[in-house]
C-alpha positions as a Markdown table, in Angstrom:
| # | Residue | x | y | z |
|---|---|---|---|---|
| 1 | Met | -56.2 | -192.3 | 87.5 |
| 2 | Lys | -58.2 | -190.3 | 90.0 |
| 3 | Lys | -56.5 | -187.4 | 91.9 |
| 4 | Asp | -56.6 | -189.0 | 95.2 |
| 5 | His | -55.2 | -192.2 | 93.7 |
| 6 | Ile | -52.3 | -190.2 | 92.1 |
| 7 | Glu | -51.5 | -188.7 | 95.4 |
| 8 | Lys | -51.4 | -192.2 | 97.1 |
| 9 | Phe | -49.4 | -193.4 | 94.1 |
| 10 | Tyr | -46.6 | -191.0 | 94.7 |
| 11 | Ser | -46.8 | -191.1 | 98.6 |
| 12 | Leu | -46.4 | -194.9 | 98.6 |
| 13 | Leu | -43.5 | -194.8 | 96.3 |
| 14 | Ala | -41.9 | -192.0 | 98.3 |
| 15 | Ala | -42.4 | -194.2 | 101.4 |
| 16 | Glu | -40.5 | -197.2 | 99.6 |
| 17 | Met | -37.8 | -194.9 | 98.3 |
| 18 | Pro | -37.4 | -191.8 | 100.4 |
| 19 | Glu | -34.1 | -190.6 | 98.5 |
| 20 | Pro | -34.4 | -191.9 | 95.0 |
| 21 | Lys | -31.3 | -191.4 | 92.9 |
| 22 | Gly | -30.4 | -192.0 | 89.2 |
| 23 | Glu | -28.0 | -194.9 | 88.7 |
| 24 | Leu | -25.4 | -193.3 | 86.4 |
| 25 | Asp | -22.2 | -192.3 | 88.0 |
| 26 | Trp | -21.0 | -188.7 | 87.6 |
| 27 | Ile | -18.8 | -186.0 | 89.1 |
| 28 | Asn | -20.2 | -182.6 | 88.0 |
| 29 | Ser | -22.9 | -181.4 | 85.6 |
| 30 | Tyr | -20.7 | -181.9 | 82.6 |
| 31 | Thr | -19.8 | -185.6 | 83.5 |
| 32 | Leu | -23.6 | -186.0 | 84.1 |
| 33 | Leu | -24.4 | -184.7 | 80.6 |
| 34 | Val | -21.8 | -186.9 | 79.0 |
| 35 | Ala | -23.0 | -189.9 | 81.0 |
| 36 | Val | -26.6 | -189.4 | 79.9 |
| 37 | Val | -25.8 | -188.9 | 76.3 |
| 38 | Leu | -23.7 | -192.2 | 76.4 |
| 39 | Ser | -26.6 | -194.0 | 78.1 |
| 40 | Ala | -28.9 | -193.8 | 75.1 |
| 41 | Gln | -29.8 | -197.4 | 74.1 |
| 42 | Ala | -27.3 | -198.7 | 76.7 |
| 43 | Thr | -27.6 | -199.7 | 80.4 |
| 44 | Asp | -26.4 | -197.5 | 83.3 |
| 45 | Val | -24.3 | -200.4 | 84.5 |
| 46 | Gly | -22.5 | -200.6 | 81.1 |
| 47 | Val | -22.1 | -196.9 | 80.9 |
| 48 | Asn | -20.6 | -196.7 | 84.4 |
| 49 | Lys | -18.0 | -199.3 | 83.6 |
| 50 | Ala | -16.8 | -197.2 | 80.8 |
| 51 | Thr | -17.0 | -193.7 | 82.3 |
| 52 | Gly | -15.4 | -194.8 | 85.5 |
| 53 | Pro | -11.9 | -194.8 | 83.9 |
| 54 | Leu | -12.8 | -192.0 | 81.6 |
| 55 | Phe | -13.9 | -189.5 | 84.4 |
| 56 | Lys | -10.7 | -190.2 | 86.2 |
| 57 | Lys | -9.0 | -188.5 | 83.3 |
| 58 | Val | -11.7 | -186.2 | 81.9 |
| 59 | Lys | -13.9 | -183.9 | 84.0 |
| 60 | Thr | -14.2 | -180.8 | 81.8 |
| 61 | Pro | -15.2 | -180.0 | 78.1 |
| 62 | Ala | -11.7 | -178.7 | 77.7 |
| 63 | Ala | -10.2 | -182.0 | 78.8 |
| 64 | Met | -12.6 | -183.9 | 76.5 |
| 65 | Val | -11.7 | -181.8 | 73.5 |
| 66 | Lys | -8.0 | -182.5 | 74.2 |
| 67 | Leu | -8.6 | -186.2 | 74.5 |
| 68 | Gly | -10.2 | -186.2 | 71.1 |
| 69 | Glu | -12.6 | -188.4 | 69.3 |
| 70 | Ala | -10.2 | -191.4 | 68.9 |
| 71 | Gly | -9.2 | -191.1 | 72.4 |
| 72 | Leu | -12.6 | -191.1 | 73.7 |
| 73 | Lys | -13.7 | -194.1 | 71.5 |
| 74 | Asn | -11.0 | -196.2 | 73.5 |
| 75 | Phe | -12.9 | -195.5 | 76.7 |
| 76 | Ile | -16.4 | -196.0 | 75.4 |
| 77 | Lys | -16.1 | -198.7 | 72.7 |
| 78 | Ser | -18.0 | -201.2 | 74.9 |
| 79 | Ile | -21.0 | -199.0 | 74.7 |
| 80 | Gly | -23.6 | -199.3 | 71.7 |
| 81 | Leu | -23.4 | -196.6 | 69.0 |
| 82 | Tyr | -20.0 | -195.6 | 70.5 |
| 83 | Asn | -18.8 | -194.1 | 67.2 |
| 84 | Thr | -21.7 | -191.6 | 66.8 |
| 85 | Lys | -21.7 | -190.9 | 70.6 |
| 86 | Ala | -18.0 | -190.1 | 70.6 |
| 87 | Lys | -18.5 | -187.6 | 67.8 |
| 88 | Asn | -21.5 | -186.0 | 69.5 |
| 89 | Val | -19.6 | -185.7 | 72.9 |
| 90 | Ile | -16.5 | -184.1 | 71.3 |
| 91 | Arg | -18.8 | -181.6 | 69.3 |
| 92 | Leu | -20.9 | -180.8 | 72.3 |
| 93 | Ser | -17.8 | -180.3 | 74.4 |
| 94 | Gln | -16.5 | -177.8 | 71.8 |
| 95 | Ile | -19.8 | -176.0 | 71.8 |
| 96 | Leu | -19.8 | -175.6 | 75.5 |
| 97 | Leu | -16.3 | -174.0 | 75.4 |
| 98 | Asp | -17.2 | -171.8 | 72.3 |
| 99 | Glu | -20.7 | -170.7 | 73.4 |
| 100 | His | -21.2 | -171.3 | 77.1 |
| 101 | Gly | -17.9 | -170.6 | 78.7 |
| 102 | Gly | -17.3 | -174.3 | 79.4 |
| 103 | Arg | -20.3 | -174.6 | 81.5 |
| 104 | Val | -23.4 | -176.8 | 81.0 |
| 105 | Pro | -26.4 | -174.5 | 80.2 |
| 106 | Glu | -29.4 | -174.5 | 82.5 |
| 107 | Thr | -32.2 | -174.3 | 80.0 |
| 108 | Arg | -33.9 | -177.0 | 78.0 |
| 109 | Asp | -33.6 | -175.1 | 74.6 |
| 110 | Ala | -29.8 | -174.5 | 75.1 |
| 111 | Leu | -29.3 | -178.2 | 76.2 |
| 112 | Glu | -31.3 | -179.5 | 73.2 |
| 113 | Ala | -29.3 | -177.5 | 70.9 |
| 114 | Leu | -26.3 | -179.6 | 71.7 |
| 115 | Pro | -25.3 | -182.7 | 69.5 |
| 116 | Gly | -26.7 | -186.0 | 70.9 |
| 117 | Val | -29.1 | -184.2 | 73.4 |
| 118 | Gly | -32.8 | -184.7 | 73.1 |
| 119 | Arg | -35.7 | -183.8 | 75.3 |
| 120 | Lys | -35.2 | -186.8 | 77.7 |
| 121 | Thr | -31.5 | -186.1 | 78.1 |
| 122 | Ala | -32.1 | -182.4 | 78.7 |
| 123 | Asn | -34.8 | -183.3 | 81.2 |
| 124 | Val | -32.5 | -185.6 | 83.1 |
| 125 | Val | -29.8 | -183.1 | 83.3 |
| 126 | Leu | -32.1 | -180.2 | 84.5 |
| 127 | Asn | -33.5 | -182.4 | 87.1 |
| 128 | Ile | -30.4 | -183.9 | 88.6 |
| 129 | Ala | -27.9 | -181.3 | 88.1 |
| 130 | Phe | -29.9 | -178.1 | 88.6 |
| 131 | Gly | -32.9 | -179.3 | 90.6 |
| 132 | Val | -35.5 | -178.4 | 88.0 |
| 133 | Pro | -38.7 | -180.4 | 88.6 |
| 134 | Thr | -38.7 | -182.0 | 85.0 |
| 135 | Ile | -39.9 | -185.5 | 84.3 |
| 136 | Ala | -37.8 | -187.4 | 81.8 |
| 137 | Val | -39.8 | -190.1 | 80.0 |
| 138 | Asp | -37.8 | -193.1 | 79.0 |
| 139 | Thr | -39.1 | -196.5 | 78.1 |
| 140 | His | -39.8 | -197.4 | 81.9 |
| 141 | Val | -41.7 | -194.2 | 82.6 |
| 142 | Phe | -43.6 | -194.5 | 79.4 |
| 143 | Arg | -44.6 | -198.1 | 80.3 |
| 144 | Ile | -45.6 | -197.4 | 83.8 |
| 145 | Ser | -47.6 | -194.3 | 82.9 |
| 146 | Asn | -49.7 | -196.2 | 80.6 |
| 147 | Arg | -49.9 | -199.6 | 82.3 |
| 148 | Thr | -51.0 | -198.2 | 85.7 |
| 149 | Gly | -53.3 | -195.4 | 84.2 |
| 150 | Leu | -51.1 | -192.7 | 85.8 |
| 151 | Ala | -50.7 | -190.7 | 82.6 |
| 152 | Pro | -51.6 | -192.6 | 79.5 |
| 153 | Gly | -50.3 | -191.3 | 76.2 |
| 154 | Lys | -49.3 | -192.4 | 72.7 |
| 155 | Thr | -45.9 | -190.7 | 72.7 |
| 156 | Pro | -43.3 | -189.9 | 75.2 |
| 157 | Leu | -44.1 | -186.2 | 74.9 |
| 158 | Asp | -47.8 | -186.9 | 75.4 |
| 159 | Val | -47.0 | -188.8 | 78.6 |
| 160 | Glu | -44.5 | -186.1 | 79.9 |
| 161 | Lys | -47.1 | -183.3 | 79.3 |
| 162 | Lys | -49.7 | -185.4 | 81.2 |
| 163 | Leu | -47.4 | -186.2 | 84.0 |
| 164 | Glu | -46.6 | -182.6 | 84.3 |
| 165 | Arg | -50.2 | -181.8 | 84.7 |
| 166 | Val | -51.2 | -184.6 | 87.1 |
| 167 | Thr | -48.2 | -184.9 | 89.3 |
| 168 | Pro | -48.5 | -182.9 | 92.5 |
| 169 | Ala | -45.8 | -180.1 | 92.7 |
| 170 | Lys | -44.4 | -181.7 | 95.9 |
| 171 | Trp | -43.7 | -185.0 | 94.3 |
| 172 | Lys | -42.2 | -183.6 | 91.0 |
| 173 | Pro | -38.5 | -183.2 | 92.0 |
| 174 | His | -38.4 | -187.0 | 92.4 |
| 175 | Ala | -41.0 | -188.2 | 90.2 |
| 176 | His | -39.1 | -189.4 | 87.3 |
| 177 | His | -36.6 | -191.2 | 89.6 |
| 178 | Trp | -39.5 | -193.1 | 91.4 |
| 179 | Leu | -41.0 | -194.1 | 88.0 |
| 180 | Ile | -37.8 | -195.2 | 86.4 |
| 181 | Leu | -36.6 | -197.2 | 89.4 |
| 182 | His | -40.1 | -198.8 | 89.8 |
| 183 | Gly | -40.1 | -199.8 | 86.1 |
| 184 | Arg | -36.6 | -201.1 | 86.3 |
| 185 | Tyr | -37.0 | -203.3 | 89.5 |
| 186 | Arg | -40.7 | -203.9 | 90.1 |
| 187 | Cys | -43.1 | -203.1 | 87.2 |
| 188 | Lys | -40.8 | -204.8 | 84.5 |
| 189 | Ala | -41.9 | -205.0 | 80.9 |
| 190 | Arg | -42.3 | -208.7 | 80.6 |
| 191 | Lys | -43.2 | -209.7 | 84.0 |
| 192 | Pro | -44.4 | -207.0 | 86.7 |
| 193 | Asp | -44.1 | -208.3 | 90.3 |
| 194 | Cys | -47.5 | -207.1 | 91.2 |
| 195 | Leu | -47.5 | -209.0 | 94.5 |
| 196 | Ala | -44.6 | -207.1 | 95.8 |
| 197 | Cys | -45.8 | -203.7 | 94.4 |
| 198 | Val | -46.5 | -201.0 | 96.8 |
| 199 | Val | -48.8 | -199.2 | 94.4 |
| 200 | Ala | -50.9 | -202.3 | 93.5 |
| 201 | Asp | -54.0 | -201.1 | 95.1 |
| 202 | Val | -54.2 | -197.9 | 93.0 |
| 203 | Cys | -52.7 | -199.4 | 89.7 |
| 204 | Ala | -55.3 | -199.8 | 86.9 |
| 205 | Phe | -53.3 | -202.6 | 85.1 |
| 206 | Lys | -55.9 | -205.2 | 83.9 |
| 207 | Gly | -53.3 | -208.0 | 83.8 |
| 208 | Lys | -52.3 | -207.4 | 87.4 |
| 209 | Thr | -51.3 | -210.5 | 89.3 |
| 210 | Thr | -53.4 | -210.8 | 92.4 |
| 211 | Leu | -52.4 | -214.4 | 93.7 |
């Protein structure tokens, strides 16, 4: 996608969604981290149903460790892979207490060293909790980047690096939210709603619906 098209692409998404926000519910940086870890291969809606009651009781790593793995499972058993996720959340909570004074670290390396935290999760936490202009690449962002020609790449890391290069600085703080929400509600995997798409004019998708 050409430079002027990229600028227009983001400006149109920004006009449609001036204040884009992630759809996971959270209270503080710790509960955000937990929610994002739980959201792997799960829907935000499903995670929110589980974390609503959980976060009324647990808001800190210390409280989570006190709850314990078995106790946590009772809250999140409706979420896929809940056994592994419960183990990771308890372990990462203990590490936060032992190595970070109970605080969520503000660097990607430190976040990725936590159990259950990959690059995408780290980027989400850095962006939402700490305002770092990272771009997390999930299935929606990966699809849109390739489908529209915005930042084609064979792997999520390829796409992330290209998005970092081509996205103008002023759009980076909200870029991954715009892309995720656009992919979730407009540029869907099976049937993109091209007729209602605000970026259709600059999109390079060959299968674009025009009528």
